[in-house]
N, C-alpha and C positions, 0 to 999 in steps of 0.2 A: 189295285187294279192296274194291269199292264196296258201300256199304250200300243195301239196297232202299228204295224210297220207298213208304210205305203211304198210301192215300187215307183220307179221313175215315171212310168206311164200314168200312174194315178196322180202323181204330183203335177204332171203336165195338164191333166184334165182339171184338177183343182185350181191351178194357176190361171187357166183360160176362163173358167167359170167365175173366179173372183175378179178377174180383169173386167169381164162383161158386167158383173154386178157393181163394181166400183164405178164404172162409167155410167151405168144406168141410174145410180143413186146420185152421183155428183153433178153430171151435166145438166139435168133439168133444174137443179137448185140454183145455179149460178145466173146472175142477171145480165152479164155482158158477154159479147162474143169473145173478147180478149181473155176473160177469166176462164171461159170454156176451153179455149185453145190451150191455155196453160195447164189446166187439169187433164185434158186429153193427152198431153205429152208425158204425164207422170208415169204411166206404165212403161212406155218406151224408154224413158230415162232410167227407170228402175231396173229394167232388164239389162240394159247396156252397162250400167254401173255394177250391178251384182255379178254379172257374168265376167266382166273384166277383172274386178277385184277378187272374185272367187277363184278364177284361174291363176291369178298371181299368187294367191295364198294356198292353193292346192285343195280347195273344197270340191266335193263331188256335186254333180248336178242335182241330186235329190235334196241335199242340204240347201243349195242356192234357191231352188224352187220353193222350198218350205219357208225360207226367209222372205222371199218375194211375196208369197201368198199371205204371210203373216202381216206384212206391212199394209197390203191392200185391205185385208180384213179389218185391221185396227182402224184405218181411216174411213172405212165404210160404216162400221158400227158407230164410230165417233160422230157422225153427222146425221144419221137416220132420225127423222122427225124434227130436225132443227133447220128446216128450210128458211123460215122467216128470219131467224137469228143470223144465219149465214148471209142471206141477201142484204140485210141491214148493214152488216160489217163490210161486205164487198162494195156495196153502193157508196158507202162513205169513204172508201179508199183506205180502210183500216185493215190491220191484221185481224183475220177472223178469230184468232185465239185471244184477242184483247190487248189493249195498250193502257198505260196508266191514265191517260186523259180521254178515255173512250166515251163517246156520246151514247153508245149502246151498252153500257156497263152490265146491267142484269142479263141481257141477251148473250153477251160474250161470256159471262160467268157460267151460264147454263151450258153453252157450247163447250167451254173449256172443261167443265166437269164431265160432260158426256164423252168428250174426246179422250180425256184421261182414263176414264173407265174402259173405253174401247181399246185403248193401247194396252192396259193391264190385262184385260180378258184375252186379247189376241196373243200377247207374249206369254201368258200363263199356259194357254193351249199349245203354243209352239214348244215351250219347255217340256211340257208333259209328253208331247209327241216325240221329242228328241231324246229325253232322258228318263221318261216315266216307265 
């Protein structure tokens, strides 16, 4: 099965929709205003980083928008339904993906597994759209 080719305008729409979805999923999950500010800055930092690195390496805007969208999709899929696990880790000041001495070990393991699956799914979709 051949992958569809999306134009630049479609990638812009996809990127905007995924940015809104990312913020809509992540921001209500976080317990502190500081953690919300940090997550709210992720799309802006992602755009600045990808656009600057992409221009330096000569990538076209469609490819950059597809990479940006993939990253947001991966981290959105990775936390859906894991509100309690994420809140426990953030409140304890831990890395949400887990640390060796974590007090919320099972919660972090569930979150880590789901995040890993989300990353694999998103990047598989990205590979199919680019090379399929």
